[in-house]
Steps between C-alpha positions, in 0.01 A plus 500: 500500500284194550357458848330180601309418812299233672219591735324316782219559745664485839303343784754505785733801517665395830592162344657678201692739727628200699608319183682809375666551841633144482678611180629816666250722319289776656230695318544877475286756675166548321460758224180608328469487122209681334468378142266612226483239224425593138405301192482598136159642415431207261574230760257368764508241778437153365728558201851361492772717654782328307681748275286793620674794672360614835602806700527561871549817699634427850550731796730372773673707768416823315654375172300433184597219263361450151519141375400331176475120504433273205421138594697253290458127574236565769363788708779473757792496251530851361724728303518801732614862481484734797595857575447748781274796417471833679126562486247216543201705378677616184620145429145370548378746235787405268417128532138571409612712205714205382181293461484321835211505746505447876382153601546438873681651798721260695611606848725264687734478794822328395787345695797360309822305530767427238645154452717349225382735225136478609281752677246349737205731561228453759210715387181582685280619214189700584188302398702195388690368803849383592747378237855382455649617173846394385658712226812457291655695214606252234845470356526535120372186329346357818155343457223665702306175536807309621587779745142501632523125566825554696334778701202273565732222621664749737158618628396139565827440688392759757265242650202734549148476363489688169235515228655598167315747280571606143299821542649847529402729788280713274296193402480379861384839633252542213352155571479574874313826435263355239133482606400149608 
């Protein structure tokens, strides 16, 4: 499946909650996601991510999910495959054996709401801040770039202060933790 997203720094959570409430939408209770990101051993930050597979091992509510994402048109439009795994430690070792290396740990508190085929996520990401992420799984033949522009138009219609970013959470956390 191809998943696309748009991501924004969020400055005013109460304003967003009010805007969503006016549309009859309420964010879910918070959940914690503990993600370990992985890159191929021959890839490093600063290189393009387009066409390069990346792995993620997520723990949420006692479940472990293994995901591989390959950015297509841009870093936030990815071919994605995901499956639940029984043992996080064993999967970590398997990912390393497949030629990936751990890059950064991303821990976030997420609240979500579904609307018209979109998932709106409010994420408080340790070390990086507060974000609104809007995700959508594309229909066959749908353009990722066109879908991202529609998601951006929806985000702007919310009437809250948003600063769009093209960076993924791993890049944002890595930059936040980098020595000054």
